[in-house]
DONURO-650634 format. One record per residue (C-alpha): x, y, z negated; chain; residue in three letters; residue number from 1. Coordinates in Angstrom, 3 decimals. Last residue first. Example, Ala and Ser with C-alpha at 12.3 -4.5 7.8 and 13.67 -1.06 7.14 Angstrom:
! DONURO-650634
+----------+----------+----------+--------+---------+-----+
:       xx :       yy :       zz : cadena : residuo : num :
+----------+----------+----------+--------+---------+-----+
:   13.670 :   -1.060 :   -7.140 :      A :     ser :   2 :
:   12.300 :   -4.500 :   -7.800 :      A :     ala :   1 :
+----------+----------+----------+--------+---------+-----+
//
This chain:
! DONURO-650634
+----------+----------+----------+--------+---------+-----+
:       xx :       yy :       zz : cadena : residuo : num :
+----------+----------+----------+--------+---------+-----+
:   66.868 :  126.265 : -241.110 :      A :     pro : 290 :
:   63.114 :  126.875 : -241.334 :      A :     glu : 289 :
:   61.411 :  127.138 : -244.731 :      A :     ser : 288 :
:   61.077 :  130.912 : -244.537 :      A :     gln : 287 :
:   59.073 :  130.738 : -241.312 :      A :     glu : 286 :
:   56.655 :  128.374 : -243.008 :      A :     thr : 285 :
:   55.998 :  124.643 : -242.753 :      A :     phe : 284 :
:   53.634 :  122.543 : -244.858 :      A :     leu : 283 :
:   51.027 :  125.292 : -244.914 :      A :     pro : 282 :
:   48.817 :  125.160 : -248.038 :      A :     thr : 281 :
:   45.780 :  123.037 : -248.879 :      A :     met : 280 :
:   44.042 :  123.396 : -252.232 :      A :     asn : 279 :
:   41.702 :  120.500 : -251.407 :      A :     asn : 278 :
:   38.406 :  122.370 : -251.888 :      A :     glu : 277 :
:   39.635 :  125.582 : -250.248 :      A :     lys : 276 :
:   41.327 :  123.999 : -247.261 :      A :     ile : 275 :
:   38.387 :  121.644 : -246.784 :      A :     asp : 274 :
:   35.980 :  124.616 : -246.787 :      A :     gln : 273 :
:   38.098 :  126.370 : -244.185 :      A :     his : 272 :
:   37.944 :  123.249 : -242.000 :      A :     met : 271 :
:   34.157 :  123.028 : -242.236 :      A :     val : 270 :
:   33.712 :  126.717 : -241.434 :      A :     glu : 269 :
:   36.120 :  126.493 : -238.512 :      A :     asp : 268 :
:   33.854 :  123.832 : -237.031 :      A :     ser : 267 :
:   34.717 :  120.149 : -236.801 :      A :     pro : 266 :
:   35.919 :  118.781 : -233.438 :      A :     arg : 265 :
:   33.583 :  116.297 : -231.772 :      A :     gln : 264 :
:   32.678 :  112.634 : -231.534 :      A :     his : 263 :
:   35.302 :  110.563 : -233.342 :      A :     phe : 262 :
:   34.001 :  107.282 : -234.740 :      A :     his : 261 :
:   37.116 :  105.134 : -234.406 :      A :     ser : 260 :
:   39.369 :  108.060 : -235.294 :      A :     ala : 259 :
:   38.055 :  108.174 : -238.855 :      A :     ala : 258 :
:   38.540 :  104.436 : -239.280 :      A :     glu : 257 :
:   42.058 :  104.624 : -237.912 :      A :     leu : 256 :
:   42.961 :  107.501 : -240.228 :      A :     val : 255 :
:   41.496 :  105.712 : -243.246 :      A :     lys : 254 :
:   43.367 :  102.547 : -242.268 :      A :     pro : 253 :
:   46.653 :  104.537 : -242.265 :      A :     leu : 252 :
:   46.247 :  106.046 : -245.738 :      A :     leu : 251 :
:   47.492 :  102.978 : -247.603 :      A :     tyr : 250 :
:   50.134 :  102.088 : -244.987 :      A :     thr : 249 :
:   51.753 :  105.540 : -245.158 :      A :     asp : 248 :
:   53.508 :  107.351 : -242.329 :      A :     gly : 247 :
:   50.394 :  109.124 : -241.057 :      A :     val : 246 :
:   49.397 :  108.331 : -237.490 :      A :     ser : 245 :
:   50.728 :  110.031 : -234.378 :      A :     asn : 244 :
:   47.755 :  111.884 : -232.914 :      A :     leu : 243 :
:   47.817 :  112.355 : -229.146 :      A :     phe : 242 :
:   47.176 :  115.663 : -227.421 :      A :     val : 241 :
:   45.433 :  117.249 : -224.425 :      A :     asp : 240 :
:   41.846 :  116.508 : -225.430 :      A :     pro : 239 :
:   42.066 :  118.817 : -228.475 :      A :     asn : 238 :
:   39.190 :  117.577 : -230.626 :      A :     gly : 237 :
:   41.426 :  114.635 : -231.512 :      A :     leu : 236 :
:   43.316 :  116.984 : -233.827 :      A :     val : 235 :
:   40.135 :  118.284 : -235.482 :      A :     trp : 234 :
:   38.693 :  114.772 : -235.706 :      A :     his : 233 :
:   41.703 :  113.581 : -237.676 :      A :     val : 232 :
:   41.550 :  116.559 : -240.030 :      A :     ser : 231 :
:   37.781 :  116.245 : -240.522 :      A :     his : 230 :
:   38.043 :  112.534 : -241.250 :      A :     glu : 229 :
:   40.872 :  113.051 : -243.708 :      A :     ile : 228 :
:   38.875 :  115.849 : -245.382 :      A :     ala : 227 :
:   35.930 :  113.480 : -245.855 :      A :     ser : 226 :
:   38.220 :  110.748 : -247.136 :      A :     glu : 225 :
:   39.905 :  112.959 : -249.757 :      A :     asn : 224 :
:   43.568 :  111.931 : -249.956 :      A :     glu : 223 :
:   45.235 :  114.679 : -247.906 :      A :     ile : 222 :
:   48.994 :  114.199 : -247.989 :      A :     pro : 221 :
:   51.641 :  115.927 : -250.144 :      A :     asp : 220 :
:   54.903 :  115.746 : -248.179 :      A :     tyr : 219 :
:   57.683 :  113.153 : -247.919 :      A :     trp : 218 :
:   55.324 :  110.358 : -246.825 :      A :     val : 217 :
:   55.550 :  107.035 : -248.690 :      A :     thr : 216 :
:   52.622 :  107.860 : -250.958 :      A :     arg : 215 :
:   52.635 :  108.541 : -254.711 :      A :     val : 214 :
:   55.493 :  111.036 : -255.058 :      A :     lys : 213 :
:   55.245 :  112.811 : -258.384 :      A :     glu : 212 :
:   54.488 :  116.490 : -257.968 :      A :     gln : 211 :
:   57.290 :  119.014 : -258.363 :      A :     asp : 210 :
:   56.945 :  120.308 : -254.800 :      A :     gly : 209 :
:   55.132 :  117.890 : -252.526 :      A :     leu : 208 :
:   54.611 :  120.481 : -249.817 :      A :     cys : 207 :
:   51.119 :  120.884 : -248.407 :      A :     gly : 206 :
:   47.953 :  119.000 : -247.542 :      A :     arg : 205 :
:   49.547 :  117.345 : -244.492 :      A :     ala : 204 :
:   47.118 :  114.867 : -242.930 :      A :     leu : 203 :
:   47.558 :  115.838 : -239.260 :      A :     ala : 202 :
:   51.334 :  115.983 : -239.812 :      A :     lys : 201 :
:   52.305 :  114.795 : -236.314 :      A :     ile : 200 :
:   51.409 :  115.484 : -232.697 :      A :     thr : 199 :
:   52.363 :  113.831 : -229.416 :      A :     gln : 198 :
:   52.087 :  115.807 : -226.174 :      A :     met : 197 :
:   52.563 :  113.827 : -222.947 :      A :     ala : 196 :
:   54.152 :  115.784 : -220.081 :      A :     val : 195 :
:   51.956 :  116.007 : -216.988 :      A :     asn : 194 :
:   54.029 :  118.888 : -215.570 :      A :     arg : 193 :
:   51.266 :  121.500 : -215.507 :      A :     gln : 192 :
:   49.612 :  120.136 : -218.624 :      A :     asn : 191 :
:   52.934 :  120.160 : -220.470 :      A :     cys : 190 :
:   53.514 :  123.756 : -219.353 :      A :     ile : 189 :
:   50.138 :  124.889 : -220.655 :      A :     his : 188 :
:   50.553 :  122.963 : -223.916 :      A :     ser : 187 :
:   53.925 :  124.615 : -224.517 :      A :     leu : 186 :
:   52.487 :  128.085 : -224.057 :      A :     lys : 185 :
:   49.584 :  127.231 : -226.378 :      A :     ser : 184 :
:   51.968 :  125.861 : -229.008 :      A :     phe : 183 :
:   53.986 :  129.071 : -228.733 :      A :     asn : 182 :
:   50.897 :  131.187 : -229.384 :      A :     ala : 181 :
:   49.658 :  128.953 : -232.210 :      A :     ala : 180 :
:   53.053 :  129.013 : -233.930 :      A :     tyr : 179 :
:   53.250 :  132.788 : -233.781 :      A :     lys : 178 :
:   49.654 :  133.255 : -234.928 :      A :     pro : 177 :
:   49.978 :  130.849 : -237.918 :      A :     asn : 176 :
:   46.385 :  129.589 : -238.240 :      A :     gln : 175 :
:   47.517 :  126.662 : -236.083 :      A :     met : 174 :
:   49.393 :  125.267 : -239.068 :      A :     met : 173 :
:   46.183 :  125.072 : -241.083 :      A :     leu : 172 :
:   44.305 :  123.204 : -238.389 :      A :     tyr : 171 :
:   46.964 :  120.602 : -237.727 :      A :     asn : 170 :
:   49.789 :  120.062 : -235.267 :      A :     tyr : 169 :
:   53.460 :  119.226 : -235.843 :      A :     pro : 168 :
:   55.625 :  118.309 : -232.822 :      A :     leu : 167 :
:   56.354 :  115.571 : -230.267 :      A :     leu : 166 :
:   57.298 :  116.053 : -226.612 :      A :     val : 165 :
:   57.115 :  113.648 : -223.692 :      A :     thr : 164 :
:   58.381 :  112.982 : -220.148 :      A :     asp : 163 :
:   61.393 :  115.285 : -220.336 :      A :     phe : 162 :
:   62.280 :  117.326 : -217.245 :      A :     asp : 161 :
:   65.523 :  118.835 : -218.534 :      A :     phe : 160 :
:   66.928 :  122.227 : -219.612 :      A :     arg : 159 :
:   63.758 :  124.275 : -219.208 :      A :     glu : 158 :
:   61.819 :  121.502 : -220.943 :      A :     leu : 157 :
:   64.252 :  121.713 : -223.852 :      A :     ser : 156 :
:   63.735 :  125.471 : -224.199 :      A :     arg : 155 :
:   59.972 :  125.087 : -224.317 :      A :     leu : 154 :
:   60.451 :  122.251 : -226.779 :      A :     his : 153 :
:   62.511 :  124.427 : -229.121 :      A :     ile : 152 :
:   59.862 :  127.148 : -228.877 :      A :     ser : 151 :
:   57.123 :  124.673 : -229.803 :      A :     pro : 150 :
:   59.110 :  123.237 : -232.733 :      A :     ala : 149 :
:   60.268 :  126.469 : -234.396 :      A :     val : 148 :
:   57.500 :  126.411 : -237.013 :      A :     val : 147 :
:   58.657 :  123.045 : -238.329 :      A :     gly : 146 :
:   59.639 :  119.849 : -236.584 :      A :     his : 145 :
:   61.027 :  118.748 : -233.229 :      A :     ser : 144 :
:   60.846 :  115.757 : -230.909 :      A :     thr : 143 :
:   62.219 :  115.033 : -227.427 :      A :     val : 142 :
:   61.306 :  112.498 : -224.781 :      A :     gly : 141 :
:   62.671 :  110.179 : -222.124 :      A :     leu : 140 :
:   60.929 :  107.411 : -220.214 :      A :     tyr : 139 :
:   61.765 :  103.893 : -219.044 :      A :     lys : 138 :
:   64.550 :  102.839 : -221.386 :      A :     val : 137 :
:   67.221 :  100.140 : -221.070 :      A :     leu : 136 :
:   66.705 :  100.133 : -217.305 :      A :     gly : 135 :
:   70.327 :  101.029 : -216.544 :      A :     lys : 134 :
:   69.406 :  104.400 : -215.010 :      A :     glu : 133 :
:   67.256 :  105.138 : -218.041 :      A :     arg : 132 :
:   70.146 :  104.413 : -220.385 :      A :     ala : 131 :
:   72.410 :  106.732 : -218.383 :      A :     gly : 130 :
:   69.913 :  109.599 : -218.558 :      A :     ile : 129 :
:   69.554 :  109.153 : -222.304 :      A :     phe : 128 :
:   73.310 :  108.919 : -222.857 :      A :     ala : 127 :
:   73.744 :  112.187 : -220.943 :      A :     glu : 126 :
:   71.042 :  113.752 : -223.092 :      A :     leu : 125 :
:   72.912 :  112.700 : -226.239 :      A :     ala : 124 :
:   75.814 :  114.995 : -225.460 :      A :     gly : 123 :
:   79.022 :  114.396 : -223.552 :      A :     asn : 122 :
:   78.607 :  117.843 : -221.974 :      A :     pro : 121 :
:   75.625 :  119.757 : -223.434 :      A :     gly : 120 :
:   72.019 :  118.956 : -224.326 :      A :     met : 119 :
:   72.758 :  117.191 : -227.601 :      A :     ala : 118 :
:   75.526 :  119.582 : -228.588 :      A :     thr : 117 :
:   73.588 :  122.727 : -227.728 :      A :     glu : 116 :
:   70.518 :  121.440 : -229.569 :      A :     trp : 115 :
:   72.633 :  120.608 : -232.612 :      A :     glu : 114 :
:   73.862 :  124.192 : -232.678 :      A :     gly : 113 :
:   70.349 :  125.559 : -232.341 :      A :     pro : 112 :
:   69.090 :  123.497 : -235.334 :      A :     asp : 111 :
:   65.606 :  122.071 : -234.837 :      A :     val : 110 :
:   65.896 :  118.923 : -232.736 :      A :     leu : 109 :
:   64.278 :  116.233 : -234.846 :      A :     ala : 108 :
:   64.727 :  113.210 : -232.577 :      A :     his : 107 :
:   66.018 :  112.841 : -229.031 :      A :     ile : 106 :
:   63.416 :  110.355 : -227.844 :      A :     gln : 105 :
:   63.475 :  106.972 : -226.126 :      A :     trp : 104 :
:   60.269 :  105.739 : -224.523 :      A :     leu : 103 :
:   59.317 :  102.383 : -223.017 :      A :     asp : 102 :
:   61.974 :  100.492 : -224.903 :      A :     val : 101 :
:   64.136 :   97.805 : -223.337 :      A :     tyr : 100 :
:   65.599 :   94.338 : -223.814 :      A :     asp :  99 :
:   63.662 :   93.648 : -227.001 :      A :     thr :  98 :
:   64.324 :   92.256 : -230.461 :      A :     gln :  97 :
:   63.511 :   95.565 : -232.177 :      A :     leu :  96 :
:   66.683 :   95.332 : -234.247 :      A :     arg :  95 :
:   68.793 :   94.504 : -231.209 :      A :     glu :  94 :
:   67.218 :   97.229 : -229.097 :      A :     leu :  93 :
:   67.712 :   99.711 : -231.927 :      A :     ser :  92 :
:   71.396 :   98.790 : -232.282 :      A :     gln :  91 :
:   72.031 :   99.305 : -228.575 :      A :     glu :  90 :
:   70.188 :  102.622 : -228.803 :      A :     leu :  89 :
:   72.405 :  103.622 : -231.718 :      A :     glu :  88 :
:   75.561 :  102.954 : -229.716 :      A :     ala :  87 :
:   74.382 :  105.161 : -226.843 :      A :     lys :  86 :
:   73.440 :  107.957 : -229.236 :      A :     ala :  85 :
:   76.841 :  107.732 : -230.933 :      A :     lys :  84 :
:   78.784 :  107.802 : -227.670 :      A :     ser :  83 :
:   76.846 :  110.605 : -226.008 :      A :     tyr :  82 :
:   76.760 :  112.902 : -229.025 :      A :     ser :  81 :
:   73.694 :  114.241 : -230.839 :      A :     arg :  80 :
:   72.591 :  111.274 : -232.938 :      A :     glu :  79 :
:   69.102 :  111.683 : -234.372 :      A :     glu :  78 :
:   67.821 :  108.789 : -232.287 :      A :     thr :  77 :
:   64.281 :  107.782 : -231.420 :      A :     lys :  76 :
:   62.010 :  104.815 : -230.671 :      A :     thr :  75 :
:   59.018 :  104.151 : -228.464 :      A :     ala :  74 :
:   57.174 :  100.961 : -227.602 :      A :     leu :  73 :
:   54.052 :  100.778 : -225.434 :      A :     phe :  72 :
:   52.572 :   97.650 : -226.933 :      A :     phe :  71 :
:   50.869 :   94.427 : -225.906 :      A :     arg :  70 :
:   53.654 :   93.286 : -223.545 :      A :     asn :  69 :
:   56.139 :   92.909 : -226.400 :      A :     arg :  68 :
:   53.931 :   90.511 : -228.374 :      A :     his :  67 :
:   56.187 :   87.686 : -229.582 :      A :     arg :  66 :
:   59.633 :   89.313 : -229.784 :      A :     lys :  65 :
:   58.028 :   92.699 : -230.332 :      A :     met :  64 :
:   56.236 :   91.367 : -233.396 :      A :     trp :  63 :
:   59.384 :   89.850 : -234.878 :      A :     pro :  62 :
:   61.253 :   93.126 : -234.278 :      A :     gly :  61 :
:   58.690 :   95.505 : -235.790 :      A :     leu :  60 :
:   59.898 :   94.931 : -239.347 :      A :     arg :  59 :
:   63.531 :   95.405 : -238.281 :      A :     leu :  58 :
:   62.667 :   98.597 : -236.412 :      A :     glu :  57 :
:   60.923 :   99.980 : -239.492 :      A :     ala :  56 :
:   63.650 :   99.086 : -242.008 :      A :     asp :  55 :
:   64.685 :  102.705 : -242.679 :      A :     gly :  54 :
:   63.015 :  105.041 : -240.211 :      A :     tyr :  53 :
:   66.244 :  106.619 : -238.929 :      A :     ser :  52 :
:   66.440 :  104.361 : -235.873 :      A :     ala :  51 :
:   63.002 :  105.598 : -234.941 :      A :     ala :  50 :
:   59.558 :  104.110 : -234.280 :      A :     ala :  49 :
:   56.460 :  105.187 : -232.352 :      A :     asp :  48 :
:   54.143 :  102.310 : -231.493 :      A :     ile :  47 :
:   51.423 :  102.306 : -228.810 :      A :     his :  46 :
:   48.683 :   99.716 : -228.271 :      A :     asn :  45 :
:   46.284 :  100.360 : -231.150 :      A :     ile :  44 :
:   43.181 :   98.258 : -230.470 :      A :     gly :  43 :
:   41.620 :   98.791 : -233.889 :      A :     his :  42 :
:   41.956 :   95.129 : -234.876 :      A :     lys :  41 :
:   45.462 :   95.126 : -233.407 :      A :     leu :  40 :
:   46.456 :   97.952 : -235.745 :      A :     leu :  39 :
:   45.000 :   96.123 : -238.747 :      A :     ile :  38 :
:   46.990 :   93.014 : -237.799 :      A :     glu :  37 :
:   50.118 :   95.158 : -237.594 :      A :     met :  36 :
:   49.437 :   96.463 : -241.103 :      A :     thr :  35 :
:   49.272 :   92.958 : -242.553 :      A :     thr :  34 :
:   52.484 :   91.994 : -240.790 :      A :     asp :  33 :
:   54.253 :   95.102 : -242.068 :      A :     ala :  32 :
:   53.278 :   94.348 : -245.645 :      A :     glu :  31 :
:   54.452 :   90.754 : -245.248 :      A :     asp :  30 :
:   57.709 :   91.928 : -243.672 :      A :     gln :  29 :
:   58.349 :   94.194 : -246.656 :      A :     thr :  28 :
:   57.901 :   97.916 : -246.166 :      A :     ala :  27 :
:   60.526 :  100.544 : -247.007 :      A :     glu :  26 :
:   60.334 :  102.775 : -243.913 :      A :     leu :  25 :
:   57.446 :  100.769 : -242.461 :      A :     phe :  24 :
:   55.100 :  103.795 : -242.482 :      A :     ala :  23 :
:   57.791 :  105.492 : -240.380 :      A :     val :  22 :
:   56.167 :  103.324 : -237.707 :      A :     ala :  21 :
:   53.830 :  106.123 : -236.656 :      A :     gly :  20 :
:   51.154 :  104.178 : -234.796 :      A :     phe :  19 :
:   49.755 :  106.248 : -231.947 :      A :     ile :  18 :
:   46.131 :  107.373 : -232.179 :      A :     val :  17 :
:   44.909 :  108.512 : -228.773 :      A :     arg :  16 :
:   44.987 :  104.896 : -227.683 :      A :     lys :  15 :
:   47.458 :  104.701 : -224.861 :      A :     ser :  14 :
:   46.715 :  104.312 : -221.170 :      A :     lys :  13 :
:   50.182 :  103.779 : -219.719 :      A :     his :  12 :
:   50.997 :  105.264 : -216.317 :      A :     gly :  11 :
:   53.992 :  107.073 : -217.775 :      A :     thr :  10 :
:   53.107 :  110.513 : -216.371 :      A :     arg :   9 :
:   51.387 :  111.702 : -219.525 :      A :     gly :   8 :
:   50.111 :  108.948 : -221.763 :      A :     phe :   7 :
:   46.811 :  108.306 : -219.999 :      A :     met :   6 :
:   44.074 :  108.564 : -222.618 :      A :     lys :   5 :
:   42.272 :  106.341 : -225.085 :      A :     asp :   4 :
:   39.402 :  106.807 : -227.507 :      A :     pro :   3 :
:   39.273 :  104.840 : -230.788 :      A :     ile :   2 :
:   36.185 :  102.628 : -230.826 :      A :     met :   1 :
+----------+----------+----------+--------+---------+-----+
//
């Protein structure tokens, strides 16, 4: 059974594996329906979508119409202005066939200029606060990517008392001393404030580069089942975080199966061996940041 945990201050006990609905980016409704049945089989009760995830909200809509009370539902916007963020939320609610979402997140804040716009006058944050006051959303969050993610979140939490954060987290990335230090600072503050920490890229093997894309994720994912299990167990070995599942319907069941028999975090020796055998390299580097 996949373990569960209170999702920060929301009062919702989420499975520690959250379904990353980017897996429905280009899915047909039949493919989405099959995946949703797999999620229900494993007791997954938390969905993380985004307006920018292609057809994901449309594929989730029929399920939300019939089973809204079975899921904690989150979505995101990459719009930075008040008016555009507000309009995109209205579109998301229509596509998801629901009157509200449990969590709305300012998505992919990396660029300092975009941060200033989103958090400033007539920015997305004002739309977020207004939507919460109207009952269109219950909780507010922020997401970021790359090596800068923890520091961006620290800055965001200084600006506003967000309920959740989302950022990359895997063994290889935490070997970056700067990233690990900032992640630790962020984790401490989130624990103090009861802010839920969501993590992504557990299965990142490295950049895709010139390789042919086989899966729906934009990076090169781990395919070896043993390494998948170790990577999933390593993330779950941190009791303070949630694991947002890989955005690929083929790999998803492997993640769920691994999580269902989690007991303890693998040793450094095991993780180093996986890195060597699977030719793993960091997905994000300082040089790759904007």
